PDB file of N, CA, C and O in Angstrom:
ATOM      1  N   UNK A   1      55.437  66.475 112.357  1.00  0.00           N
ATOM      2  CA  UNK A   1      55.097  67.848 112.662  1.00  0.00           C
ATOM      3  C   UNK A   1      54.133  67.841 113.838  1.00  0.00           C
ATOM      4  O   UNK A   1      53.120  67.141 113.819  1.00  0.00           O
ATOM      5  N   UNK A   2      54.450  68.611 114.844  1.00  0.00           N
ATOM      6  CA  UNK A   2      53.588  68.636 116.020  1.00  0.00           C
ATOM      7  C   UNK A   2      52.344  69.469 115.739  1.00  0.00           C
ATOM      8  O   UNK A   2      52.276  70.181 114.738  1.00  0.00           O
ATOM      9  N   UNK A   3      51.375  69.375 116.618  1.00  0.00           N
ATOM     10  CA  UNK A   3      50.120  70.103 116.467  1.00  0.00           C
ATOM     11  C   UNK A   3      50.344  71.608 116.526  1.00  0.00           C
ATOM     12  O   UNK A   3      49.710  72.351 115.777  1.00  0.00           O
ATOM     13  N   UNK A   4      51.242  72.076 117.410  1.00  0.00           N
ATOM     14  CA  UNK A   4      51.529  73.509 117.513  1.00  0.00           C
ATOM     15  C   UNK A   4      52.136  74.043 116.219  1.00  0.00           C
ATOM     16  O   UNK A   4      51.757  75.118 115.754  1.00  0.00           O
ATOM     17  N   UNK A   5      53.070  73.303 115.641  1.00  0.00           N
ATOM     18  CA  UNK A   5      53.708  73.716 114.403  1.00  0.00           C
ATOM     19  C   UNK A   5      52.694  73.727 113.268  1.00  0.00           C
ATOM     20  O   UNK A   5      52.714  74.632 112.433  1.00  0.00           O
ATOM     21  N   UNK A   6      51.819  72.750 113.225  1.00  0.00           N
ATOM     22  CA  UNK A   6      50.794  72.688 112.180  1.00  0.00           C
ATOM     23  C   UNK A   6      49.851  73.873 112.263  1.00  0.00           C
ATOM     24  O   UNK A   6      49.338  74.323 111.238  1.00  0.00           O
ATOM     25  N   UNK A   7      49.613  74.382 113.447  1.00  0.00           N
ATOM     26  CA  UNK A   7      48.728  75.538 113.601  1.00  0.00           C
ATOM     27  C   UNK A   7      49.428  76.850 113.259  1.00  0.00           C
ATOM     28  O   UNK A   7      48.772  77.791 112.813  1.00  0.00           O
ATOM     29  N   UNK A   8      50.758  76.938 113.459  1.00  0.00           N
ATOM     30  CA  UNK A   8      51.498  78.165 113.198  1.00  0.00           C
ATOM     31  C   UNK A   8      51.855  78.360 111.731  1.00  0.00           C
ATOM     32  O   UNK A   8      51.991  79.500 111.285  1.00  0.00           O
ATOM     33  N   UNK A   9      52.009  77.292 110.976  1.00  0.00           N
ATOM     34  CA  UNK A   9      52.439  77.404 109.582  1.00  0.00           C
ATOM     35  C   UNK A   9      51.494  78.283 108.769  1.00  0.00           C
ATOM     36  O   UNK A   9      51.984  79.149 108.044  1.00  0.00           O
ATOM     37  N   UNK A  10      50.173  78.120 108.840  1.00  0.00           N
ATOM     38  CA  UNK A  10      49.299  79.001 108.073  1.00  0.00           C
ATOM     39  C   UNK A  10      49.367  80.456 108.543  1.00  0.00           C
ATOM     40  O   UNK A  10      49.131  81.364 107.746  1.00  0.00           O
ATOM     41  N   UNK A  11      49.676  80.693 109.789  1.00  0.00           N
ATOM     42  CA  UNK A  11      49.744  82.052 110.312  1.00  0.00           C
ATOM     43  C   UNK A  11      50.966  82.805 109.808  1.00  0.00           C
ATOM     44  O   UNK A  11      50.943  84.035 109.759  1.00  0.00           O
ATOM     45  N   UNK A  12      52.031  82.108 109.433  1.00  0.00           N
ATOM     46  CA  UNK A  12      53.266  82.745 109.014  1.00  0.00           C
ATOM     47  C   UNK A  12      53.364  82.943 107.505  1.00  0.00           C
ATOM     48  O   UNK A  12      54.358  83.493 107.031  1.00  0.00           O
ATOM     49  N   UNK A  13      52.370  82.515 106.739  1.00  0.00           N
ATOM     50  CA  UNK A  13      52.398  82.642 105.287  1.00  0.00           C
ATOM     51  C   UNK A  13      52.053  84.056 104.832  1.00  0.00           C
ATOM     52  O   UNK A  13      51.804  84.942 105.650  1.00  0.00           O
ATOM     53  N   UNK A  14      52.042  84.250 103.521  1.00  0.00           N
ATOM     54  CA  UNK A  14      51.686  85.541 102.933  1.00  0.00           C
ATOM     55  C   UNK A  14      50.182  85.778 103.079  1.00  0.00           C
ATOM     56  O   UNK A  14      49.398  84.829 103.070  1.00  0.00           O
ATOM     57  N   UNK A  15      49.782  87.044 103.215  1.00  0.00           N
ATOM     58  CA  UNK A  15      48.349  87.349 103.293  1.00  0.00           C
ATOM     59  C   UNK A  15      47.651  86.972 101.984  1.00  0.00           C
ATOM     60  O   UNK A  15      48.230  87.084 100.903  1.00  0.00           O
ATOM     61  N   UNK A  16      46.415  86.528 102.096  1.00  0.00           N
ATOM     62  CA  UNK A  16      45.642  86.132 100.931  1.00  0.00           C
ATOM     63  C   UNK A  16      44.255  86.746 101.006  1.00  0.00           C
ATOM     64  O   UNK A  16      43.725  86.959 102.097  1.00  0.00           O
ATOM     65  N   UNK A  17      43.671  87.029  99.866  1.00  0.00           N
ATOM     66  CA  UNK A  17      42.278  87.455  99.754  1.00  0.00           C
ATOM     67  C   UNK A  17      41.912  88.635 100.628  1.00  0.00           C
ATOM     68  O   UNK A  17      42.438  89.738 100.474  1.00  0.00           O
ATOM     69  N   UNK A  18      40.991  88.377 101.556  1.00  0.00           N
ATOM     70  CA  UNK A  18      40.462  89.443 102.414  1.00  0.00           C
ATOM     71  C   UNK A  18      41.507  90.040 103.341  1.00  0.00           C
ATOM     72  O   UNK A  18      41.351  91.171 103.800  1.00  0.00           O
ATOM     73  N   UNK A  19      42.562  89.302 103.621  1.00  0.00           N
ATOM     74  CA  UNK A  19      43.621  89.833 104.491  1.00  0.00           C
ATOM     75  C   UNK A  19      44.263  91.073 103.869  1.00  0.00           C
ATOM     76  O   UNK A  19      44.611  92.013 104.584  1.00  0.00           O
ATOM     77  N   UNK A  20      44.425  91.082 102.530  1.00  0.00           N
ATOM     78  CA  UNK A  20      44.970  92.266 101.843  1.00  0.00           C
ATOM     79  C   UNK A  20      44.015  93.450 101.968  1.00  0.00           C
ATOM     80  O   UNK A  20      44.449  94.590 102.134  1.00  0.00           O
ATOM     81  N   UNK A  21      42.724  93.178 101.888  1.00  0.00           N
ATOM     82  CA  UNK A  21      41.734  94.249 102.015  1.00  0.00           C
ATOM     83  C   UNK A  21      41.797  94.855 103.408  1.00  0.00           C
ATOM     84  O   UNK A  21      41.757  96.076 103.561  1.00  0.00           O
ATOM     85  N   UNK A  22      41.895  94.012 104.413  1.00  0.00           N
ATOM     86  CA  UNK A  22      41.983  94.500 105.798  1.00  0.00           C
ATOM     87  C   UNK A  22      43.261  95.312 105.981  1.00  0.00           C
ATOM     88  O   UNK A  22      43.236  96.366 106.617  1.00  0.00           O
ATOM     89  N   UNK A  23      44.370  94.839 105.437  1.00  0.00           N
ATOM     90  CA  UNK A  23      45.628  95.585 105.541  1.00  0.00           C
ATOM     91  C   UNK A  23      45.535  96.936 104.837  1.00  0.00           C
ATOM     92  O   UNK A  23      46.060  97.929 105.340  1.00  0.00           O
ATOM     93  N   UNK A  24      44.879  96.985 103.687  1.00  0.00           N
ATOM     94  CA  UNK A  24      44.719  98.252 102.966  1.00  0.00           C
ATOM     95  C   UNK A  24      43.866  99.232 103.763  1.00  0.00           C
ATOM     96  O   UNK A  24      44.183 100.420 103.823  1.00  0.00           O
ATOM     97  N   UNK A  25      42.800  98.755 104.367  1.00  0.00           N
ATOM     98  CA  UNK A  25      41.939  99.625 105.172  1.00  0.00           C
ATOM     99  C   UNK A  25      42.702 100.165 106.376  1.00  0.00           C
ATOM    100  O   UNK A  25      42.593 101.350 106.691  1.00  0.00           O
ATOM    101  N   UNK A  26      43.466  99.323 107.047  1.00  0.00           N
ATOM    102  CA  UNK A  26      44.263  99.761 108.195  1.00  0.00           C
ATOM    103  C   UNK A  26      45.288 100.797 107.759  1.00  0.00           C
ATOM    104  O   UNK A  26      45.503 101.786 108.460  1.00  0.00           O
ATOM    105  N   UNK A  27      45.924 100.583 106.609  1.00  0.00           N
ATOM    106  CA  UNK A  27      46.920 101.540 106.116  1.00  0.00           C
ATOM    107  C   UNK A  27      46.283 102.888 105.815  1.00  0.00           C
ATOM    108  O   UNK A  27      46.860 103.926 106.140  1.00  0.00           O
ATOM    109  N   UNK A  28      45.106 102.892 105.200  1.00  0.00           N
ATOM    110  CA  UNK A  28      44.411 104.152 104.894  1.00  0.00           C
ATOM    111  C   UNK A  28      44.028 104.859 106.188  1.00  0.00           C
ATOM    112  O   UNK A  28      44.142 106.081 106.282  1.00  0.00           O
ATOM    113  N   UNK A  29      43.578 104.109 107.177  1.00  0.00           N
ATOM    114  CA  UNK A  29      43.198 104.728 108.448  1.00  0.00           C
ATOM    115  C   UNK A  29      44.407 105.301 109.180  1.00  0.00           C
ATOM    116  O   UNK A  29      44.308 106.358 109.802  1.00  0.00           O
ATOM    117  N   UNK A  30      45.533 104.622 109.111  1.00  0.00           N
ATOM    118  CA  UNK A  30      46.715 105.097 109.811  1.00  0.00           C
ATOM    119  C   UNK A  30      47.375 106.284 109.111  1.00  0.00           C
ATOM    120  O   UNK A  30      47.731 107.266 109.763  1.00  0.00           O
ATOM    121  N   UNK A  31      47.542 106.202 107.790  1.00  0.00           N
ATOM    122  CA  UNK A  31      48.324 107.205 107.078  1.00  0.00           C
ATOM    123  C   UNK A  31      47.493 108.220 106.307  1.00  0.00           C
ATOM    124  O   UNK A  31      47.975 109.321 106.042  1.00  0.00           O
ATOM    125  N   UNK A  32      46.292 107.893 105.948  1.00  0.00           N
ATOM    126  CA  UNK A  32      45.478 108.792 105.140  1.00  0.00           C
ATOM    127  C   UNK A  32      45.739 108.575 103.660  1.00  0.00           C
ATOM    128  O   UNK A  32      46.813 108.122 103.264  1.00  0.00           O
ATOM    129  N   UNK A  33      44.748 108.904 102.851  1.00  0.00           N
ATOM    130  CA  UNK A  33      44.832 108.661 101.415  1.00  0.00           C
ATOM    131  C   UNK A  33      45.901 109.476 100.715  1.00  0.00           C
ATOM    132  O   UNK A  33      46.598 108.958  99.842  1.00  0.00           O
ATOM    133  N   UNK A  34      46.047 110.746 101.082  1.00  0.00           N
ATOM    134  CA  UNK A  34      47.014 111.602 100.385  1.00  0.00           C
ATOM    135  C   UNK A  34      48.454 111.178 100.685  1.00  0.00           C
ATOM    136  O   UNK A  34      49.310 111.193  99.800  1.00  0.00           O
ATOM    137  N   UNK A  35      48.708 110.805 101.924  1.00  0.00           N
ATOM    138  CA  UNK A  35      50.066 110.368 102.266  1.00  0.00           C
ATOM    139  C   UNK A  35      50.398 109.058 101.565  1.00  0.00           C
ATOM    140  O   UNK A  35      51.524 108.886 101.097  1.00  0.00           O
ATOM    141  N   UNK A  36      49.440 108.125 101.480  1.00  0.00           N
ATOM    142  CA  UNK A  36      49.681 106.868 100.777  1.00  0.00           C
ATOM    143  C   UNK A  36      49.913 107.110  99.282  1.00  0.00           C
ATOM    144  O   UNK A  36      50.735 106.436  98.660  1.00  0.00           O
ATOM    145  N   UNK A  37      49.183 108.076  98.708  1.00  0.00           N
ATOM    146  CA  UNK A  37      49.392 108.402  97.296  1.00  0.00           C
ATOM    147  C   UNK A  37      50.793 108.969  97.081  1.00  0.00           C
ATOM    148  O   UNK A  37      51.457 108.636  96.099  1.00  0.00           O
ATOM    149  N   UNK A  38      51.239 109.822  97.996  1.00  0.00           N
ATOM    150  CA  UNK A  38      52.587 110.382  97.912  1.00  0.00           C
ATOM    151  C   UNK A  38      53.653 109.312  98.048  1.00  0.00           C
ATOM    152  O   UNK A  38      54.671 109.356  97.358  1.00  0.00           O
ATOM    153  N   UNK A  39      53.428 108.353  98.933  1.00  0.00           N
ATOM    154  CA  UNK A  39      54.372 107.250  99.117  1.00  0.00           C
ATOM    155  C   UNK A  39      54.441 106.411  97.847  1.00  0.00           C
ATOM    156  O   UNK A  39      55.526 106.013  97.423  1.00  0.00           O
ATOM    157  N   UNK A  40      53.296 106.143  97.242  1.00  0.00           N
ATOM    158  CA  UNK A  40      53.266 105.376  95.993  1.00  0.00           C
ATOM    159  C   UNK A  40      53.971 106.104  94.865  1.00  0.00           C
ATOM    160  O   UNK A  40      54.699 105.494  94.082  1.00  0.00           O
ATOM    161  N   UNK A  41      53.754 107.412  94.783  1.00  0.00           N
ATOM    162  CA  UNK A  41      54.404 108.217  93.745  1.00  0.00           C
ATOM    163  C   UNK A  41      55.922 108.222  93.939  1.00  0.00           C
ATOM    164  O   UNK A  41      56.676 108.087  92.976  1.00  0.00           O
ATOM    165  N   UNK A  42      56.356 108.375  95.167  1.00  0.00           N
ATOM    166  CA  UNK A  42      57.793 108.371  95.460  1.00  0.00           C
ATOM    167  C   UNK A  42      58.423 107.016  95.154  1.00  0.00           C
ATOM    168  O   UNK A  42      59.529 106.948  94.618  1.00  0.00           O
ATOM    169  N   UNK A  43      57.725 105.950  95.491  1.00  0.00           N
ATOM    170  CA  UNK A  43      58.242 104.607  95.215  1.00  0.00           C
ATOM    171  C   UNK A  43      58.348 104.379  93.708  1.00  0.00           C
ATOM    172  O   UNK A  43      59.331 103.808  93.236  1.00  0.00           O
ATOM    173  N   UNK A  44      57.352 104.817  92.958  1.00  0.00           N
ATOM    174  CA  UNK A  44      57.393 104.677  91.505  1.00  0.00           C
ATOM    175  C   UNK A  44      58.531 105.461  90.892  1.00  0.00           C
ATOM    176  O   UNK A  44      59.204 104.975  89.983  1.00  0.00           O
ATOM    177  N   UNK A  45      58.754 106.675  91.381  1.00  0.00           N
ATOM    178  CA  UNK A  45      59.850 107.507  90.880  1.00  0.00           C
ATOM    179  C   UNK A  45      61.197 106.863  91.196  1.00  0.00           C
ATOM    180  O   UNK A  45      62.099 106.866  90.358  1.00  0.00           O
ATOM    181  N   UNK A  46      61.336 106.316  92.392  1.00  0.00           N
ATOM    182  CA  UNK A  46      62.590 105.673  92.784  1.00  0.00           C
ATOM    183  C   UNK A  46      62.874 104.448  91.919  1.00  0.00           C
ATOM    184  O   UNK A  46      64.013 104.228  91.508  1.00  0.00           O
ATOM    185  N   UNK A  47      61.852 103.661  91.645  1.00  0.00           N
ATOM    186  CA  UNK A  47      62.034 102.476  90.802  1.00  0.00           C
ATOM    187  C   UNK A  47      62.423 102.885  89.392  1.00  0.00           C
ATOM    188  O   UNK A  47      63.307 102.274  88.791  1.00  0.00           O
ATOM    189  N   UNK A  48      61.765 103.924  88.851  1.00  0.00           N
ATOM    190  CA  UNK A  48      62.079 104.393  87.497  1.00  0.00           C
ATOM    191  C   UNK A  48      63.520 104.907  87.417  1.00  0.00           C
ATOM    192  O   UNK A  48      64.234 104.594  86.464  1.00  0.00           O
ATOM    193  N   UNK A  49      63.952 105.688  88.404  1.00  0.00           N
ATOM    194  CA  UNK A  49      65.327 106.198  88.426  1.00  0.00           C
ATOM    195  C   UNK A  49      66.334 105.060  88.541  1.00  0.00           C
ATOM    196  O   UNK A  49      67.385 105.091  87.900  1.00  0.00           O
ATOM    197  N   UNK A  50      66.019 104.065  89.348  1.00  0.00           N
ATOM    198  CA  UNK A  50      66.911 102.920  89.502  1.00  0.00           C
ATOM    199  C   UNK A  50      67.075 102.188  88.178  1.00  0.00           C
ATOM    200  O   UNK A  50      68.194 101.833  87.806  1.00  0.00           O
ATOM    201  N   UNK A  51      65.969 101.956  87.455  1.00  0.00           N
ATOM    202  CA  UNK A  51      66.036 101.278  86.165  1.00  0.00           C
ATOM    203  C   UNK A  51      66.850 102.091  85.162  1.00  0.00           C
ATOM    204  O   UNK A  51      67.653 101.530  84.417  1.00  0.00           O
ATOM    205  N   UNK A  52      66.647 103.412  85.138  1.00  0.00           N
ATOM    206  CA  UNK A  52      67.399 104.270  84.218  1.00  0.00           C
ATOM    207  C   UNK A  52      68.893 104.227  84.515  1.00  0.00           C
ATOM    208  O   UNK A  52      69.707 104.145  83.595  1.00  0.00           O
ATOM    209  N   UNK A  53      69.255 104.281  85.781  1.00  0.00           N
ATOM    210  CA  UNK A  53      70.668 104.262  86.155  1.00  0.00           C
ATOM    211  C   UNK A  53      71.322 102.916  85.845  1.00  0.00           C
ATOM    212  O   UNK A  53      72.452 102.875  85.357  1.00  0.00           O
ATOM    213  N   UNK A  54      70.618 101.812  86.125  1.00  0.00           N
ATOM    214  CA  UNK A  54      71.199 100.506  85.820  1.00  0.00           C
ATOM    215  C   UNK A  54      71.358 100.325  84.314  1.00  0.00           C
ATOM    216  O   UNK A  54      72.329  99.714  83.868  1.00  0.00           O
ATOM    217  N   UNK A  55      70.422 100.846  83.527  1.00  0.00           N
ATOM    218  CA  UNK A  55      70.552 100.765  82.065  1.00  0.00           C
ATOM    219  C   UNK A  55      71.736 101.606  81.597  1.00  0.00           C
ATOM    220  O   UNK A  55      72.479 101.185  80.711  1.00  0.00           O
ATOM    221  N   UNK A  56      71.921 102.793  82.184  1.00  0.00           N
ATOM    222  CA  UNK A  56      73.041 103.657  81.807  1.00  0.00           C
ATOM    223  C   UNK A  56      74.376 103.027  82.176  1.00  0.00           C
ATOM    224  O   UNK A  56      75.336 103.106  81.410  1.00  0.00           O
ATOM    225  N   UNK A  57      74.440 102.405  83.341  1.00  0.00           N
ATOM    226  CA  UNK A  57      75.685 101.773  83.776  1.00  0.00           C
ATOM    227  C   UNK A  57      76.022 100.590  82.877  1.00  0.00           C
ATOM    228  O   UNK A  57      77.179 100.421  82.491  1.00  0.00           O
ATOM    229  N   UNK A  58      75.027  99.767  82.535  1.00  0.00           N
ATOM    230  CA  UNK A  58      75.304  98.618  81.676  1.00  0.00           C
ATOM    231  C   UNK A  58      75.689  99.078  80.273  1.00  0.00           C
ATOM    232  O   UNK A  58      76.541  98.458  79.637  1.00  0.00           O
ATOM    233  N   UNK A  59      75.076 100.153  79.780  1.00  0.00           N
ATOM    234  CA  UNK A  59      75.433 100.693  78.464  1.00  0.00           C
ATOM    235  C   UNK A  59      76.855 101.249  78.493  1.00  0.00           C
ATOM    236  O   UNK A  59      77.625 101.050  77.553  1.00  0.00           O
ATOM    237  N   UNK A  60      77.198 101.945  79.572  1.00  0.00           N
ATOM    238  CA  UNK A  60      78.543 102.497  79.727  1.00  0.00           C
ATOM    239  C   UNK A  60      79.569 101.382  79.826  1.00  0.00           C
ATOM    240  O   UNK A  60      80.658 101.482  79.262  1.00  0.00           O
ATOM    241  N   UNK A  61      79.225 100.327  80.539  1.00  0.00           N
ATOM    242  CA  UNK A  61      80.125  99.201  80.714  1.00  0.00           C
ATOM    243  C   UNK A  61      80.378  98.510  79.375  1.00  0.00           C
ATOM    244  O   UNK A  61      81.506  98.107  79.092  1.00  0.00           O
ATOM    245  N   UNK A  62      79.337  98.369  78.548  1.00  0.00           N
ATOM    246  CA  UNK A  62      79.489  97.745  77.239  1.00  0.00           C
ATOM    247  C   UNK A  62      80.363  98.590  76.322  1.00  0.00           C
ATOM    248  O   UNK A  62      81.186  98.052  75.582  1.00  0.00           O
ATOM    249  N   UNK A  63      80.192  99.911  76.365  1.00  0.00           N
ATOM    250  CA  UNK A  63      80.973 100.774  75.484  1.00  0.00           C
ATOM    251  C   UNK A  63      82.413 100.931  75.976  1.00  0.00           C
ATOM    252  O   UNK A  63      83.305 101.215  75.177  1.00  0.00           O
ATOM    253  N   UNK A  64      82.652 100.750  77.270  1.00  0.00           N
ATOM    254  CA  UNK A  64      83.998 100.899  77.822  1.00  0.00           C
ATOM    255  C   UNK A  64      84.839  99.638  77.648  1.00  0.00           C
ATOM    256  O   UNK A  64      86.067  99.701  77.701  1.00  0.00           O
ATOM    257  N   UNK A  65      84.191  98.499  77.442  1.00  0.00           N
ATOM    258  CA  UNK A  65      84.917  97.250  77.282  1.00  0.00           C
ATOM    259  C   UNK A  65      85.464  97.174  75.869  1.00  0.00           C
ATOM    260  O   UNK A  65      84.684  97.104  74.919  1.00  0.00           O
ATOM    261  N   UNK A  66      86.804  97.186  75.695  1.00  0.00           N
ATOM    262  CA  UNK A  66      87.374  97.122  74.351  1.00  0.00           C
ATOM    263  C   UNK A  66      87.210  95.731  73.760  1.00  0.00           C
ATOM    264  O   UNK A  66      87.192  94.727  74.473  1.00  0.00           O
ATOM    265  N   UNK A  67      87.092  95.700  72.454  1.00  0.00           N
ATOM    266  CA  UNK A  67      86.977  94.424  71.771  1.00  0.00           C
ATOM    267  C   UNK A  67      88.372  93.817  71.655  1.00  0.00           C
ATOM    268  O   UNK A  67      89.297  94.473  71.177  1.00  0.00           O
ATOM    269  N   UNK A  68      88.523  92.586  72.085  1.00  0.00           N
ATOM    270  CA  UNK A  68      89.812  91.910  72.068  1.00  0.00           C
ATOM    271  C   UNK A  68      89.824  90.966  70.874  1.00  0.00           C
ATOM    272  O   UNK A  68      88.942  90.119  70.730  1.00  0.00           O
ATOM    273  N   UNK A  69      90.837  91.121  70.017  1.00  0.00           N
ATOM    274  CA  UNK A  69      90.982  90.233  68.867  1.00  0.00           C
ATOM    275  C   UNK A  69      92.371  89.632  68.875  1.00  0.00           C
ATOM    276  O   UNK A  69      93.315  90.245  69.374  1.00  0.00           O
ATOM    277  N   UNK A  70      92.502  88.445  68.330  1.00  0.00           N
ATOM    278  CA  UNK A  70      93.795  87.775  68.240  1.00  0.00           C
ATOM    279  C   UNK A  70      94.311  87.944  66.812  1.00  0.00           C
ATOM    280  O   UNK A  70      93.583  87.675  65.856  1.00  0.00           O
ATOM    281  N   UNK A  71      95.551  88.383  66.661  1.00  0.00           N
ATOM    282  CA  UNK A  71      96.151  88.610  65.360  1.00  0.00           C
ATOM    283  C   UNK A  71      97.325  87.655  65.203  1.00  0.00           C
ATOM    284  O   UNK A  71      98.167  87.536  66.094  1.00  0.00           O
ATOM    285  N   UNK A  72      97.373  86.985  64.078  1.00  0.00           N
ATOM    286  CA  UNK A  72      98.484  86.092  63.778  1.00  0.00           C
ATOM    287  C   UNK A  72      99.706  86.940  63.443  1.00  0.00           C
ATOM    288  O   UNK A  72      99.565  87.998  62.829  1.00  0.00           O
ATOM    289  N   UNK A  73     100.895  86.502  63.831  1.00  0.00           N
ATOM    290  CA  UNK A  73     102.124  87.269  63.618  1.00  0.00           C
ATOM    291  C   UNK A  73     102.392  87.472  62.129  1.00  0.00           C
ATOM    292  O   UNK A  73     102.890  88.525  61.731  1.00  0.00           O
ATOM    293  N   UNK A  74     102.072  86.485  61.308  1.00  0.00           N
ATOM    294  CA  UNK A  74     102.292  86.610  59.874  1.00  0.00           C
ATOM    295  C   UNK A  74     101.371  87.657  59.268  1.00  0.00           C
ATOM    296  O   UNK A  74     101.788  88.415  58.391  1.00  0.00           O
ATOM    297  N   UNK A  75     100.114  87.709  59.727  1.00  0.00           N
ATOM    298  CA  UNK A  75      99.160  88.696  59.223  1.00  0.00           C
ATOM    299  C   UNK A  75      99.565  90.104  59.617  1.00  0.00           C
ATOM    300  O   UNK A  75      99.355  91.049  58.857  1.00  0.00           O
ATOM    301  N   UNK A  76     100.147  90.250  60.802  1.00  0.00           N
ATOM    302  CA  UNK A  76     100.530  91.564  61.298  1.00  0.00           C
ATOM    303  C   UNK A  76     101.817  92.039  60.645  1.00  0.00           C
ATOM    304  O   UNK A  76     102.159  93.215  60.764  1.00  0.00           O
ATOM    305  N   UNK A  77     102.544  91.158  59.955  1.00  0.00           N
ATOM    306  CA  UNK A  77     103.797  91.537  59.323  1.00  0.00           C
ATOM    307  C   UNK A  77     104.905  91.721  60.329  1.00  0.00           C
ATOM    308  O   UNK A  77     105.834  92.495  60.095  1.00  0.00           O
ATOM    309  N   UNK A  78     104.826  91.028  61.438  1.00  0.00           N
ATOM    310  CA  UNK A  78     105.795  91.173  62.510  1.00  0.00           C
ATOM    311  C   UNK A  78     106.583  89.886  62.644  1.00  0.00           C
ATOM    312  O   UNK A  78     106.118  88.815  62.253  1.00  0.00           O
ATOM    313  N   UNK A  79     107.773  89.999  63.196  1.00  0.00           N
ATOM    314  CA  UNK A  79     108.588  88.818  63.449  1.00  0.00           C
ATOM    315  C   UNK A  79     108.371  88.303  64.860  1.00  0.00           C
ATOM    316  O   UNK A  79     108.927  87.272  65.237  1.00  0.00           O
ATOM    317  N   UNK A  80     107.554  89.022  65.653  1.00  0.00           N
ATOM    318  CA  UNK A  80     107.267  88.598  67.028  1.00  0.00           C
ATOM    319  C   UNK A  80     106.232  87.483  67.018  1.00  0.00           C
ATOM    320  O   UNK A  80     105.637  87.174  65.985  1.00  0.00           O
ATOM    321  N   UNK A  81     106.027  86.883  68.195  1.00  0.00           N
ATOM    322  CA  UNK A  81     104.965  85.896  68.348  1.00  0.00           C
ATOM    323  C   UNK A  81     103.620  86.596  68.199  1.00  0.00           C
ATOM    324  O   UNK A  81     103.542  87.824  68.164  1.00  0.00           O
ATOM    325  N   UNK A  82     102.566  85.793  68.114  1.00  0.00           N
ATOM    326  CA  UNK A  82     101.224  86.360  67.984  1.00  0.00           C
ATOM    327  C   UNK A  82     100.908  87.188  69.223  1.00  0.00           C
ATOM    328  O   UNK A  82     101.109  86.740  70.352  1.00  0.00           O
ATOM    329  N   UNK A  83     100.417  88.387  69.000  1.00  0.00           N
ATOM    330  CA  UNK A  83     100.079  89.299  70.085  1.00  0.00           C
ATOM    331  C   UNK A  83      98.572  89.404  70.211  1.00  0.00           C
ATOM    332  O   UNK A  83      97.829  89.090  69.281  1.00  0.00           O
ATOM    333  N   UNK A  84      98.138  89.849  71.371  1.00  0.00           N
ATOM    334  CA  UNK A  84      96.742  90.172  71.569  1.00  0.00           C
ATOM    335  C   UNK A  84      96.593  91.659  71.316  1.00  0.00           C
ATOM    336  O   UNK A  84      97.276  92.471  71.940  1.00  0.00           O
ATOM    337  N   UNK A  85      95.717  92.015  70.416  1.00  0.00           N
ATOM    338  CA  UNK A  85      95.546  93.411  70.044  1.00  0.00           C
ATOM    339  C   UNK A  85      94.269  93.919  70.697  1.00  0.00           C
ATOM    340  O   UNK A  85      93.194  93.343  70.533  1.00  0.00           O
ATOM    341  N   UNK A  86      94.412  95.015  71.443  1.00  0.00           N
ATOM    342  CA  UNK A  86      93.278  95.620  72.103  1.00  0.00           C
ATOM    343  C   UNK A  86      93.210  97.079  71.699  1.00  0.00           C
ATOM    344  O   UNK A  86      94.121  97.854  71.991  1.00  0.00           O
ATOM    345  N   UNK A  87      92.148  97.450  71.036  1.00  0.00           N
ATOM    346  CA  UNK A  87      91.913  98.824  70.614  1.00  0.00           C
ATOM    347  C   UNK A  87      93.081  99.387  69.823  1.00  0.00           C
ATOM    348  O   UNK A  87      93.446 100.548  70.006  1.00  0.00           O
ATOM    349  N   UNK A  88      93.669  98.589  68.955  1.00  0.00           N
ATOM    350  CA  UNK A  88      94.717  99.075  68.080  1.00  0.00           C
ATOM    351  C   UNK A  88      96.111  99.072  68.670  1.00  0.00           C
ATOM    352  O   UNK A  88      97.058  99.441  67.976  1.00  0.00           O
ATOM    353  N   UNK A  89      96.279  98.676  69.905  1.00  0.00           N
ATOM    354  CA  UNK A  89      97.613  98.611  70.505  1.00  0.00           C
ATOM    355  C   UNK A  89      97.956  97.164  70.763  1.00  0.00           C
ATOM    356  O   UNK A  89      97.093  96.378  71.155  1.00  0.00           O
ATOM    357  N   UNK A  90      99.207  96.803  70.547  1.00  0.00           N
ATOM    358  CA  UNK A  90      99.602  95.419  70.773  1.00  0.00           C
ATOM    359  C   UNK A  90     100.277  95.273  72.114  1.00  0.00           C
ATOM    360  O   UNK A  90     100.991  96.169  72.563  1.00  0.00           O
ATOM    361  N   UNK A  91     100.051  94.151  72.746  1.00  0.00           N
ATOM    362  CA  UNK A  91     100.617  93.852  74.044  1.00  0.00           C
ATOM    363  C   UNK A  91     101.449  92.589  73.912  1.00  0.00           C
ATOM    364  O   UNK A  91     100.914  91.560  73.499  1.00  0.00           O
ATOM    365  N   UNK A  92     102.731  92.619  74.242  1.00  0.00           N
ATOM    366  CA  UNK A  92     103.541  91.406  74.172  1.00  0.00           C
ATOM    367  C   UNK A  92     102.967  90.332  75.075  1.00  0.00           C
ATOM    368  O   UNK A  92     102.427  90.635  76.139  1.00  0.00           O
ATOM    369  N   UNK A  93     103.081  89.088  74.661  1.00  0.00           N
ATOM    370  CA  UNK A  93     102.508  87.989  75.446  1.00  0.00           C
ATOM    371  C   UNK A  93     103.308  87.690  76.699  1.00  0.00           C
ATOM    372  O   UNK A  93     102.789  87.029  77.599  1.00  0.00           O
ATOM    373  N   UNK A  94     104.535  88.143  76.798  1.00  0.00           N
ATOM    374  CA  UNK A  94     105.360  87.851  77.967  1.00  0.00           C
ATOM    375  C   UNK A  94     105.175  88.836  79.101  1.00  0.00           C
ATOM    376  O   UNK A  94     105.844  88.708  80.127  1.00  0.00           O
ATOM    377  N   UNK A  95     104.298  89.811  78.960  1.00  0.00           N
ATOM    378  CA  UNK A  95     104.133  90.840  79.997  1.00  0.00           C
ATOM    379  C   UNK A  95     103.086  90.445  80.970  1.00  0.00           C
ATOM    380  O   UNK A  95     102.808  91.186  81.912  1.00  0.00           O
TER     381      UNK A  95
END
């Protein structure tokens, strides 16, 4: 690692300690306290809505997926080969 690269690596990392404080002060000076509060409120609302929608989609996906069971031809009382039964309807295996 060259000397230039060794000097740049710490500069490209995440802010630590007092750097966050300086960034917060600059943000308050640029945007003002009320605007930052509004941005935080909007971000929180967006995250909450996203979580609710993803939970609803996964719940809908679980309820929409039919349970697949395998039925033996003898148990079904049929002379056909064993069929895959999905939600009470049988599907021939050759289709």
